[in-house]
C-alpha positions in Angstrom: 72.2 -30.7 -43.8 69.5 -31.0 -46.5 67.7 -28.0 -47.3 64.4 -28.3 -48.6 64.1 -26.2 -52.3 61.0 -24.7 -50.9 62.0 -21.7 -48.5 60.0 -21.5 -45.3 59.9 -17.8 -45.0 60.0 -16.0 -48.2 62.6 -13.3 -48.4 60.3 -10.6 -48.5 58.6 -11.5 -44.9 62.4 -11.9 -43.5 62.9 -8.6 -44.1 59.9 -7.5 -42.5 60.3 -9.4 -39.3 64.0 -8.4 -38.9 62.6 -4.7 -38.8 60.3 -5.3 -36.7 62.9 -7.3 -34.1 64.8 -4.1 -34.3 62.3 -1.5 -33.2 61.4 -4.2 -30.4 65.2 -3.3 -29.1 65.2 0.1 -30.0 61.5 1.7 -29.7 61.1 1.1 -25.9 64.4 2.4 -25.0 63.4 5.8 -27.2 60.1 6.1 -25.7 61.3 5.6 -22.3 64.0 8.7 -23.1 61.3 10.7 -24.9 58.1 10.0 -22.4 60.4 11.2 -19.5 58.8 14.7 -18.5 61.4 17.4 -17.6 62.1 18.1 -13.8 59.2 20.5 -12.2 59.7 22.3 -9.4 55.8 20.8 -8.5 57.5 17.1 -8.5 58.9 15.1 -5.9 60.9 11.9 -6.6 59.6 8.7 -5.1 62.9 7.8 -3.9 62.9 10.8 -1.5 65.5 12.8 -3.1 65.0 16.3 -3.7 66.1 19.3 -5.8 67.2 22.9 -4.6 64.4 24.1 -6.5 61.9 21.8 -4.7 62.9 22.8 -1.4 62.3 26.5 -2.1 59.3 25.9 -3.6 57.7 23.7 -1.6 58.6 26.1 1.3 56.7 28.7 0.0 53.5 26.9 -0.7 53.6 25.8 3.1 52.8 29.2 4.4 49.7 29.0 2.0 48.5 25.9 3.4 48.7 27.3 6.7 46.3 29.7 6.0 43.9 27.5 4.6 44.3 25.5 7.5 43.6 27.9 9.9 40.1 29.3 7.5 39.3 25.5 7.8 39.6 25.5 11.5 37.4 28.2 12.2 35.0 26.7 10.1 34.4 23.9 12.3 31.7 24.6 15.1 32.1 25.4 18.1 32.1 22.5 21.3 29.9 25.0 23.5 26.7 23.7 22.1 27.6 20.1 22.2 28.8 20.3 25.6 25.4 22.2 26.8 23.8 19.4 25.1 25.3 16.5 26.7 25.4 18.6 30.1 21.6 18.6 29.8 21.8 15.1 28.7 23.4 13.9 32.0 21.1 15.9 34.4 18.3 14.3 32.6 19.7 11.1 33.0 19.9 11.7 36.6 16.3 13.2 37.0 15.5 9.7 35.0 17.6 7.7 37.7 15.3 9.0 40.6 12.2 8.7 38.4 12.8 5.1 37.9 14.1 4.4 41.6 10.5 6.1 42.8 8.8 3.7 40.1 10.5 0.5 41.3 10.0 1.6 44.9 6.2 1.9 44.2 4.0 -1.3 45.1 2.4 -0.9 41.7 5.3 -0.3 39.5 3.1 1.2 36.9 3.8 -0.5 33.4 2.4 2.7 31.9 4.8 4.8 33.5 7.6 2.8 33.1 7.0 2.8 29.1 6.2 6.5 29.6 9.6 7.1 31.0 11.3 4.7 28.6 10.1 6.8 25.9 11.6 9.9 27.2 14.9 8.1 27.6 15.1 6.8 24.2 14.5 10.4 23.1 17.5 11.5 25.2 19.5 8.5 23.9 18.8 9.5 20.2 19.9 12.9 20.8 23.4 11.9 22.5 23.7 10.0 19.6 23.1 12.7 17.1 26.1 14.6 19.2 28.1 11.7 19.0 27.8 11.0 15.2 28.1 15.0 14.5 31.3 15.0 16.8 32.8 11.9 15.3 32.6 13.3 11.6 34.2 16.5 13.0 36.9 14.6 14.8 37.9 12.3 11.7 37.9 15.7 9.0 40.3 17.3 12.0 42.2 13.9 12.6 42.8 13.6 8.7 44.1 17.0 8.7 46.5 16.0 11.7 48.0 13.2 9.5 48.4 15.2 6.5 50.7 17.5 8.2 52.0 14.5 10.1 53.2 13.1 6.8 54.4 16.8 5.5 56.5 16.6 8.5 58.3 13.4 8.1 58.8 14.1 4.3 60.7 17.6 5.4 62.3 15.6 7.9 63.9 13.6 5.2 64.9 16.4 2.9 66.8 18.2 5.6 68.7 15.5 6.3 69.7 14.6 3.0 70.6 18.3 2.5 72.4 18.8 6.0 75.6 17.2 4.4 75.6 19.9 2.0 75.9 23.8 3.7 75.7 25.2 0.4 73.2 28.3 0.1 71.8 29.9 3.1 68.6 30.4 1.0 67.6 26.5 1.4 68.6 26.7 5.2 66.1 29.3 5.6 63.6 27.3 3.7 64.0 24.4 5.4 63.5 26.3 8.8 60.7 28.1 7.5 59.2 24.9 6.6 59.6 23.5 9.9 58.0 26.5 11.7 55.1 26.4 9.5 54.8 22.8 10.0 54.9 23.0 13.7 52.4 26.1 13.9 49.7 23.8 11.9 50.5 20.7 14.1 50.1 23.0 17.0 47.0 24.5 16.0 45.2 21.1 14.8 46.1 19.8 18.4 44.5 22.6 20.2 41.5 22.5 18.0 41.5 18.3 18.4 42.0 17.9 22.4 38.6 19.5 23.5 36.9 17.6 21.1 38.3 14.4 22.3 37.3 15.7 25.8 33.7 16.4 25.0 33.7 13.0 22.7 34.7 11.5 26.0 31.8 12.9 27.9 29.4 11.9 25.1 30.5 8.1 25.6 30.1 8.2 29.5 26.6 9.9 28.7 25.8 7.6 26.1 26.6 4.7 28.1 24.5 6.2 31.0 21.5 6.3 29.1 22.1 2.9 27.7 22.3 1.5 31.1 19.0 3.3 31.9 17.2 2.1 28.9 18.4 -1.7 30.1 17.2 -1.1 33.7 14.1 0.0 32.6 13.8 -3.3 30.3 15.2 -5.5 33.1 12.0 -4.1 35.2 9.5 -4.3 32.6 10.3 -8.0 32.0 10.1 -8.7 35.6 6.7 -6.9 35.4 5.5 -9.3 32.6 6.7 -12.4 34.4 5.6 -11.4 38.1 2.1 -10.6 37.8 1.1 -14.2 38.6 3.1 -14.0 42.1 1.0 -13.9 45.1 2.8 -10.7 47.1 -0.1 -9.8 49.3 -2.1 -10.7 51.2 -6.0 -11.8 50.8 -8.4 -8.7 51.3 -10.1 -10.4 54.3 -7.3 -10.9 56.3 -5.9 -8.9 59.2 -2.7 -7.7 57.6 -4.8 -5.9 54.6 -7.0 -4.3 57.8 -3.8 -3.1 59.1 -2.5 -1.4 55.8 -6.0 0.2 55.5 -6.0 1.7 59.3 -2.1 2.9 58.3 -3.0 4.8 55.8 -5.9 6.4 58.0 -3.4 7.6 60.4 -1.1 8.8 57.7 -3.2 10.4 54.7 0.0 11.9 53.1 1.1 8.4 51.7 -2.6 8.1 50.5 -1.0 10.4 47.3 2.2 9.8 45.9 4.8 12.7 44.3 3.3 14.0 41.3 5.6 14.7 38.0 4.4 17.7 36.9 5.7 19.2 33.4 8.4 21.3 33.3 8.3 24.7 31.7 10.8 23.5 29.2 8.5 21.3 27.6 6.0 24.3 27.0 8.5 26.0 25.4 9.7 23.4 22.9 6.0 22.2 22.2 4.3 25.3 22.9 3.2 25.6 19.0 1.6 22.4 19.2 -0.6 23.5 22.1 -1.6 26.8 20.3 -2.1 24.5 16.9 -4.4 22.1 18.8 -6.4 24.9 20.3 -6.7 26.8 16.8 -7.7 23.4 15.3 -10.5 23.0 18.0 -11.8 26.4 17.5 -11.8 26.0 14.2 -13.6 22.8 13.9 -16.0 23.3 16.4 -17.0 26.7 14.4 -17.3 24.7 11.4 -19.7 22.2 12.9 -21.7 24.5 14.7 -22.0 26.3 11.2 -23.4 23.4 9.3 -25.1 21.5 12.0 -28.5 21.7 10.4 -27.6 19.8 7.5 -25.4 17.2 9.5 -28.4 16.5 11.5 -30.7 15.8 8.7 -28.1 13.5 7.3 -28.3 9.9 9.1 -24.6 8.7 8.9 -23.5 12.6 10.0 -25.6 12.8 12.6 -23.4 12.1 15.7 -21.3 14.7 14.6 -23.8 17.3 14.5 -25.1 15.9 18.2 -21.6 16.3 19.4 -19.8 19.2 18.0 -17.4 20.0 21.3 -16.4 16.5 21.6 -15.9 15.8 17.7 -13.5 18.7 17.4 -11.8 17.7 20.5 -11.3 14.3 19.7 -10.3 15.3 15.8 -7.7 18.0 17.5 -6.1 15.3 19.7 -5.7 12.1 17.2 -4.4 14.5 14.8 -1.6 16.5 16.5 -0.7 14.4 19.6 2.1 12.8 18.1 3.8 15.8 17.7 4.2 15.3 21.7 6.9 12.8 21.6 8.1 12.5 24.1 5.8 13.9 26.8 5.6 14.3 30.4 3.4 11.9 32.3 1.2 14.6 33.6 0.3 16.0 30.0 0.0 12.5 28.7 -2.6 11.8 31.2 -4.7 15.1 30.6 -4.5 14.0 27.0 -5.6 10.5 27.3 -8.5 11.9 29.7 -9.4 14.3 27.1 -9.3 11.8 24.5 -11.2 9.2 26.2 -14.3 11.5 27.7 -14.7 12.7 23.7 -14.6 9.3 22.3 -16.8 8.1 25.1 -19.1 11.1 23.8 -19.2 10.5 20.4 -19.8 6.9 21.0 -23.0 7.5 22.9 -24.3 9.8 19.7 -23.9 6.7 17.4 -25.4 3.6 19.3 -29.5 3.7 20.0 -29.7 1.7 22.8 -30.0 3.6 26.4 -28.1 0.5 28.1 -25.6 0.7 25.9 -25.0 4.7 26.4 -25.2 4.1 30.1 -22.5 1.7 30.0 -20.3 3.3 27.8 -20.3 6.5 29.9 -19.8 3.9 33.0 -16.9 2.6 31.2 -15.6 6.1 30.7 -15.7 7.4 34.3 -13.8 3.8 35.4 -11.0 4.6 32.9 -10.2 8.0 33.9 -10.5 7.5 37.6 -8.5 4.3 37.2 -5.7 6.2 35.1 -5.6 9.3 37.6 -5.4 7.0 40.6 -2.4 5.1 38.5 -1.2 8.7 38.3 -1.4 10.0 41.7 0.4 6.5 43.1 -2.0 5.7 45.3 -0.9 2.8 47.6 -1.7 -0.6 46.5 -4.3 -1.4 49.7 -6.3 1.4 48.5 -6.5 0.1 44.6 -7.4 -3.0 45.9 -10.2 -2.0 47.3 -11.2 0.3 44.2 -10.9 -2.6 42.1 -13.3 -4.7 44.5 -15.9 -2.3 44.1 -15.6 -1.8 40.8 -15.4 -5.2 39.6 -18.3 -6.4 41.9 -20.4 -3.6 40.8 -19.9 -4.6 37.3 -20.6 -8.2 37.9 -24.0 -7.0 39.1 -24.6 -4.9 36.3 -23.9 -6.8 33.5 -24.8 -10.2 34.7 -28.0 -8.5 35.0 -27.7 -7.5 31.4 -26.5 -10.5 29.7 -29.8 -12.3 31.4 -32.0 -9.6 30.0 -30.3 -9.7 26.5 -30.7 -13.7 26.8 -35.0 -13.3 27.3 -35.1 -10.3 24.7 -33.7 -12.1 22.3 -31.1 -9.8 21.4 -28.0 -10.9 18.8 -25.6 -13.5 20.0 -22.5 -11.7 19.6 -24.2 -9.2 22.0 -25.0 -11.5 24.5 -21.6 -13.3 24.2 -19.7 -9.9 24.5 -21.7 -8.9 27.9 -20.7 -12.6 29.3 -17.2 -12.0 28.5 -17.3 -8.5 30.3 -18.8 -10.7 33.3 -16.0 -13.2 33.1 -13.1 -10.3 33.1 -14.8 -8.7 36.0 -15.3 -12.3 37.8 -11.2 -13.1 37.2 -10.1 -9.4 38.0 -12.1 -9.6 41.3 -11.0 -13.2 42.5 -7.1 -12.3 41.8 -7.9 -8.9 43.8 -9.4 -11.2 46.9 -6.9 -13.9 47.1 -3.8 -11.5 46.8 -2.9 -11.9 43.1 -2.7 -7.8 43.2 -0.4 -7.3 40.3 -2.5 -9.6 38.1 -5.5 -7.8 38.8 -4.2 -4.0 38.3 -2.8 -5.4 35.7 -5.9 -7.0 33.6 -8.0 -4.1 34.7 -5.8 -1.5 33.4 -5.4 -3.9 29.9 -9.1 -4.5 29.8 -10.1 -0.7 30.1 -7.8 0.2 27.6 -8.8 -2.0 25.4 -12.3 -1.4 25.4 -11.5 2.2 25.2 -8.8 1.9 21.9 -11.7 -0.4 20.2 -14.0 2.5 20.7 -11.4 4.9 19.4 -11.2 2.8 16.4 -14.6 2.8 15.5 -14.9 6.3 16.1 -11.9 7.0 13.8 -13.6 4.9 10.8 -16.7 7.1 11.2 -15.2 10.2 11.2 -12.4 9.3 8.6 -15.1 7.9 6.3 -17.2 11.1 6.9 -14.2 13.4 6.2 -13.4 11.7 3.1 -17.0 11.8 1.8 -17.7 15.8 2.7 -13.9 16.3 0.9 -15.1 14.4 -2.0 -18.9 16.6 -2.1 -16.9 19.7 -1.8 -14.1 19.1 -4.0 -14.0 21.4 -7.2 -13.8 19.1 -9.7 -14.6 21.5 -12.7 -13.7 19.9 -16.2 -12.5 16.9 -14.3 -14.6 14.5 -15.6 -12.4 11.3 -14.6 -12.8 12.5 -11.1 -16.8 13.0 -11.6 -17.6 9.7 -13.1 -15.4 7.6 -10.9 -15.7 9.3 -7.5 -17.4 6.7 -6.0 -14.9 4.2 -6.6 -12.0 6.4 -5.6 -13.7 7.3 -2.3 -14.0 3.3 -1.7 -10.2 2.9 -2.0 -9.3 5.9 0.0 -11.3 4.6 2.5 -9.5 1.3 2.6 -6.3 2.7 2.7 -7.6 4.9 5.5 -9.1 2.1 7.3 -5.7 -0.1 7.1 -3.6 2.9 8.6 -6.6 3.0 11.6 -6.9 -0.8 11.7 -2.4 -0.9 12.2 -2.8 2.3 14.6 -5.2 0.3 17.0 -3.5 -2.9 16.8 0.0 -1.6 18.0 -1.6 0.1 21.0 -3.4 -2.8 22.0 -0.3 -4.8 21.6 1.3 -2.0 24.0 -2.2 -1.9 26.2 -1.1 -6.0 26.9 2.4 -5.1 27.7 3.9 -7.0 24.9 5.8 -4.0 23.4 6.8 -0.3 25.4 5.6 1.3 22.3 3.6 1.5 19.1 6.5 2.1 17.0 8.0 -0.8 18.9 5.3 -2.9 18.2 5.0 -1.9 14.6 8.5 -2.6 13.8 8.5 -5.5 15.3 5.8 -6.9 13.7 7.0 -5.6 10.4 10.5 -7.1 11.1 9.3 -10.6 11.4 10.1 -13.1 8.9 11.6 -16.1 7.6 14.6 -17.1 6.0 14.3 -18.2 2.0 17.1 -18.8 -0.1 20.0 -16.6 1.8 17.5 -14.2 2.7 14.9 -13.0 5.4 11.4 -12.2 3.7 9.6 -10.4 6.4 6.3 -9.4 6.9 6.8 -5.9 6.3 8.5 -6.5 3.0 5.6 -8.8 2.3 3.2 -6.1 3.2 5.5 -3.4 0.8 5.2 -5.8 -2.0 1.3 -5.8 -1.6 0.9 -2.3 -1.3 3.1 -1.9 -4.7 0.8 -4.3 -6.6 -2.4 -2.5 -4.7 -1.2 0.7 -6.1 0.0 -0.4 -9.6 -3.5 -2.0 -10.0 -5.3 1.5 -9.0 -2.5 3.4 -11.0 -3.3 0.9 -14.0 -7.3 1.5 -13.3 -7.0 5.1 -13.4 -4.8 5.2 -16.2 -7.1 2.9 -18.1 -10.0 5.2 -17.3 -8.3 8.4 -18.5 -7.6 6.8 -21.8 -10.9 5.7 -22.4 -12.8 8.9 -21.2 -10.6 11.6 -21.7 -7.4 10.9 -24.4 -8.6 8.2 -26.8 -12.5 9.1 -27.1 -11.4 12.6 -29.1 -10.4 10.5 -31.6 -12.5 8.3 -34.2 -11.3 5.1 -32.5 -13.8 2.4 -32.3 -14.6 1.0 -29.0 -12.4 -2.3 -29.7 -9.3 -0.5 -30.3 -9.5 1.5 -27.4 -10.3 -1.3 -25.2 -7.3 -3.1 -26.7 -5.1 -0.2 -26.0 -5.8 0.2 -22.7 -5.5 -3.3 -21.9 -2.2 -3.3 -23.2 -1.2 -0.6 -20.7 -2.6 -2.3 -18.2 -0.5 -5.5 -18.8 2.6 -3.3 -18.9 2.1 -1.4 -15.8 1.3 -4.5 -13.7 4.3 -5.9 -15.4 6.5 -3.2 -13.8 4.6 -3.1 -10.5 5.5 -6.9 -10.4 8.9 -6.3 -11.1 9.1 -3.4 -8.3 7.5 -5.6 -5.7 9.5 -8.5 -6.4 13.2 -5.7 -6.0 11.3 -4.4 -3.0 11.3 -8.1 -1.4 14.7 -8.5 -2.0 14.9 -10.2 -5.1 17.5 -9.5 -7.6 16.1 -8.5 -10.9 18.4 -10.9 -13.2 17.2 -13.6 -10.9 13.9 -13.4 -12.7 16.4 -15.1 -15.6 16.4 -17.8 -13.6 12.4 -18.0 -12.7 12.1 -17.5 -16.6 14.1 -20.7 -17.0 12.1 -23.0 -14.4 9.1 -21.6 -15.9 10.2 -22.7 -19.5 11.1 -26.1 -17.8 7.0 -26.1 -16.7 5.7 -24.9 -20.1 7.5 -27.6 -21.9 5.9 -30.5 -19.4 2.4 -29.2 -19.0 1.4 -25.7 -19.8 1.5 -25.2 -23.3 -2.0 -24.6 -24.0 -1.9 -21.8 -21.3 1.4 -20.4 -23.1 -0.6 -20.9 -26.2 -3.8 -18.6 -25.7 -1.1 -16.1 -23.9 0.3 -15.8 -27.3 -2.6 -15.8 -28.8 -4.0 -13.3 -26.7 -1.1 -11.1 -27.6 -1.6 -11.7 -31.3 -5.1 -11.3 -31.0 -4.4 -7.8 -29.3 -1.7 -6.4 -31.6 -3.6 -7.8 -34.9 -6.6 -7.2 -34.2 -8.7 -9.5 -36.4 -11.3 -9.5 -33.3 -11.9 -6.6 -31.2 -14.5 -6.5 -27.9 -17.7 -5.2 -29.9 -17.3 -7.3 -33.1 -19.9 -9.6 -34.5 -18.4 -13.3 -34.9 -19.2 -16.8 -35.7 -17.2 -19.7 -34.4 -16.9 -22.6 -35.8 -19.7 -24.7 -34.8 -22.2 -22.0 -35.8 -22.7 -19.8 -32.8 -22.9 -16.4 -33.2 -22.3 -13.6 -30.5 -21.0 -10.4 -30.0 -17.4 -10.0 -28.2 -17.8 -8.7 -24.7 -14.3 -9.3 -23.4 -10.7 -10.2 -25.0 -8.7 -11.1 -22.5 -5.1 -12.7 -22.6 -5.7 -16.2 -22.3 -10.0 -16.3 -23.3 -12.3 -14.1 -25.0 -15.9 -14.0 -23.9 -18.3 -14.0 -26.2 -22.2 -13.2 -25.2 -24.8 -15.1 -28.0 -27.9 -13.4 -29.0 -29.7 -15.4 -26.2 -27.7 -13.6 -23.6 -25.6 -16.7 -22.9 -21.8 -16.4 -22.3 -19.2 -18.6 -24.4 -15.5 -18.4 -22.8 -13.5 -19.3 -26.0 -10.0 -19.7 -25.4 -7.6 -17.7 -27.8 -5.9 -20.5 -29.4 -9.3 -21.7 -30.8 -9.5 -18.0 -32.1 -6.3 -17.8 -33.9 -6.1 -21.7 -35.0 -9.6 -22.2 -36.5 -12.0 -20.0 -38.9 -13.9 -17.7 -37.0 -16.2 -15.2 -39.1 -16.1 -11.5 -38.1 -19.1 -9.7 -39.7 -18.1 -6.4 -38.4 -14.2 -6.5 -38.9 -13.8 -3.5 -41.3 -17.0 -2.7 -42.3 -20.3 -3.1 -40.2 -22.4 -2.8 -43.3 -24.1 -6.0 -44.8 -26.2 -7.3 -47.4 -29.9 -8.1 -46.3 -31.9 -10.7 -49.0 -35.5 -11.0 -48.5 -37.1 -14.2 -50.3 -40.8 -13.3 -51.6 -43.1 -16.0 -53.2 -46.0 -14.8 -54.8 -49.2 -16.9 -56.5 -49.0 -17.9 -60.3 -50.7 -15.6 -62.5 -49.6 -12.8 -60.4 -48.2 -9.5 -62.4 -44.5 -9.8 -62.3 -43.2 -6.2 -63.1 -45.6 -5.1 -60.3 -44.4 -7.2 -57.8 -40.8 -6.1 -59.0 -42.1 -2.5 -58.6 -43.5 -2.7 -55.1 -40.7 -4.5 -53.7 -38.1 -1.7 -54.9 -40.7 1.1 -53.8 -40.6 -0.7 -50.3 -37.1 -0.8 -50.6 -36.5 2.5 -51.8 -38.9 4.7 -49.3 -36.9 2.9 -46.1 -34.8 5.2 -44.2 -32.9 1.8 -43.1 -32.1 0.7 -46.3 -28.5 2.4 -48.1 -29.0 4.3 -51.4 -25.7 3.3 -52.3 -25.3 0.4 -53.2 -28.9 0.7 -54.5 -31.7 -2.3 -54.0 -32.2 -4.9 -56.1 -35.3 -7.6 -56.9 -34.2 -10.5 -59.2 -36.9 -12.9 -60.3 -35.3 -16.3 -59.5 -37.5 -19.1 -60.6 -40.5 -21.0 -60.9 -41.5 -22.6 -57.5 -43.9 -25.3 -56.7 -46.1 -23.1 -55.4 -45.2 -19.7 -56.1 -43.2 -17.4 -58.2 -39.8 -16.6 -56.4 -38.3 -13.5 -56.1 -35.4 -11.8 -54.0 -35.3 -8.0 -52.7 -31.5 -7.4 -52.0 -30.6 -4.6 -49.7 -27.6 -2.9 -47.8 -27.9 -2.2 -44.4 -25.7 0.1 -42.7 -25.5 -1.8 -39.1 -25.2 -5.6 -38.7 -27.0 -5.3 -35.7 -30.1 -4.0 -36.8 -30.4 -6.6 -39.9 -33.2 -8.3 -37.6 -35.3 -5.2 -37.4 -34.8 -3.9 -40.7 -36.1 -7.3 -42.1 -39.0 -7.4 -40.0 -40.0 -4.0 -41.1 -39.5 -4.7 -44.9 -41.4 -7.9 -44.4 -44.5 -6.0 -42.9 -44.4 -3.2 -45.4 -44.1 -5.8 -48.2 -47.2 -7.9 -46.9 -49.2 -4.4 -46.5 -48.4 -3.0 -50.1 -49.4 -6.7 -51.6 -52.6 -6.7 -49.9 -53.0 -3.0 -51.2 -52.0 -4.1 -55.1 -54.1 -7.6 -54.7 -51.1 -9.3 -55.0 -51.6 -12.9 -53.5 -48.9 -14.9 -51.2 -49.5 -18.4 -51.9 -49.3 -21.3 -49.5 -48.0 -24.6 -50.9 -50.8 -27.0 -52.6 -50.4 -30.9 -53.4 -52.3 -33.0 -55.8 -53.0 -36.4 -54.6 -54.3 -39.1 -57.4 -55.0 -42.8 -55.6 -54.8 -46.0 -58.0 -56.4 -48.2 -55.5 -58.3 -48.3 -52.3 -60.3 -50.8 -50.4 -64.0 -51.3 -50.9 -65.1 -50.1 -47.9 -62.9 -46.9 -47.6 -64.1 -46.5 -51.3 -67.7 -46.5 -50.6 -67.2 -44.0 -47.3 -65.2 -42.0 -49.5 -68.8 -42.3 -52.0 -70.7 -41.6 -49.0 -72.4 -44.6 -48.6 -73.3 -45.9 -45.0 -73.1 -49.9 -44.0 -74.7 -51.3 -41.0 -72.6 -51.8 -37.7 -71.8 -55.2 -36.9 -71.2 -56.2 -33.2 -68.8 -58.7 -32.6 -69.4 -60.8 -29.1 -66.9 -60.5 -26.3 -65.9 -63.5 -24.6 -66.4 -64.0 -21.1 -63.5 -63.2 -18.8 -61.9 -60.9 -21.2 -60.8 -57.2 -20.7 -62.8 -54.4 -22.7 
């Protein structure tokens, strides 16, 4: 075998490699030996084998663990309250079932009653669900303890099996017996605690299923009502069958009024504080309005409040606190609705001027109140049809006459068409009632009346909310809050927009309920806001879009407030000029908008890491056609940071135009010329081209005034007069001092220059005009002549006739005959 003269591995590296191989075999064994800890009584081998010390030690700790378990079981709340709540829910569900059967058996089958019943059932369902959740958590907790003790029992059984073959010491047997006793006692305690909890859980499941079944029944009846209103289920109103129904009611008057569901004592026990708070609010508002009534009557936009203090107090107390009645019994809901309707009608009549409109609103309120009371009393369908016929025919006659009057008296078109729409609704209801579509007639009457009242309520809410915000702004103690004083109108207008949005949402949700599209306003809002479309594997809902819009709107509002605070309260205290302050506030604005935009994207479900993907796509777009926009954007950032041009600076562009910078944006800068023309200059042009800034660092400038005097004037006197004029002017700076120069012998004058320095570039033209006027006056006083241009004309040759004319010689005129037929 041939060996190379060069060793593959040097000798010193061979020894090192041998030592490493040796440690690779010896090291792990040595470390394993040293790392195995000494046996501890607290540690248990994983194989199941146990030492005697372990058995004795662990048997002693089981007693302490048992005592701890007893304390934990005592801390678990008693099941009596849950059982009582489930019992009440079961009883309540029975009552709900009876009410549902009564409503289902009614001819009218009031949708409103069904919606109110569903609200109450849902409240009970939520209460039962809370009981189930709480009970489930407790059962899971106790069940976890049970699993732990069962695991301990299995472990001790394994140890007993391994030690029974060695009857060594009596202490070991006693330890095993003690451990078995403690474990059995713990499992017995847990079982006695867990068994009644499981029974209550079973009861809760049955109650929850029962309540859920009620909700399903109500939903099916409501769906049936929505689809069955157009089916004719009754005879025509002029038939013998309908006449027989009326005659039967006269013989059995007890059938004219159904069973009324009055509020229970439990309702007032739980909601009595709301009633008391509403009464207190009503009394306080009524006293306050009465005290300031002359002031309210003296202002046109608040006169309606002074005219109706009682109705206004009732309206505000109802609509600000009635949401605490959730749910509320049908009788109480009817009472609150009637009071709210009356208060709304009274306040609307104080807002309108036409007498006939006031009478129409009053009639509308009366019809709504009577109709709702008839629905609450569950009168027979025959009487309800008669009521509808009377009121609709009367409405057709009255509003038809009003529509004709409005057409002849040149009323606004929206009033004419509104009255015609009312006449059309009354006609449809009357025809449906007559031909036997009684369900449709009742539903359309109910929907129309509720729509009219809701719209009137919305108008009153908007007016009251606006007036309340205005009065709050007037009486709010602003003190030294300069920001609030100067921006009160802007803040008030934005608050009014937000409040109007809430009111419009409230009215729209109730309109959806009134037209039986949804059962509750909250359900309507959730359904509308939950509507969406799938985009990229995620659903974009109306609620998410609205939330993102509100975030952006709030971001702009916060940015506006921060900019105003910085400009008026923070940056104005230093010596910083206006341009610098505007640049800082604009950077803060862009930073806040960026943060708000990212938060809005996050609220819509987009992960912020995906912004990099959007940035990449934007980069591709920039590479193809957005270079100019990005160039202007980056140039705008450069202008904001380096500030070669600031708002308020006077600049001269490359084409010679001069003007003042009025706005410095990220894309373009606005320059206003001295002729009030607005020039929009892309920021890229300001960075890439030469721009003269007359007021960058110093607003002072040198003003040069050329002056020419006649030949023969005293030069020293001229220079002395010019210096005196400059030194005596208050607008001319003393340093640098003014200078007068004799520059040249002109064609017609001796040419001088007056050079002075002024403090502000913007006043240069006014100062120049003042100095020139003073120079002219002083020259006249000192007999210094300002010449006009003169020229000498030398004639080498001239026409003879022209020469004679110049010498004053005259020549006779020669008449030239004009040929016949030629034009003169």
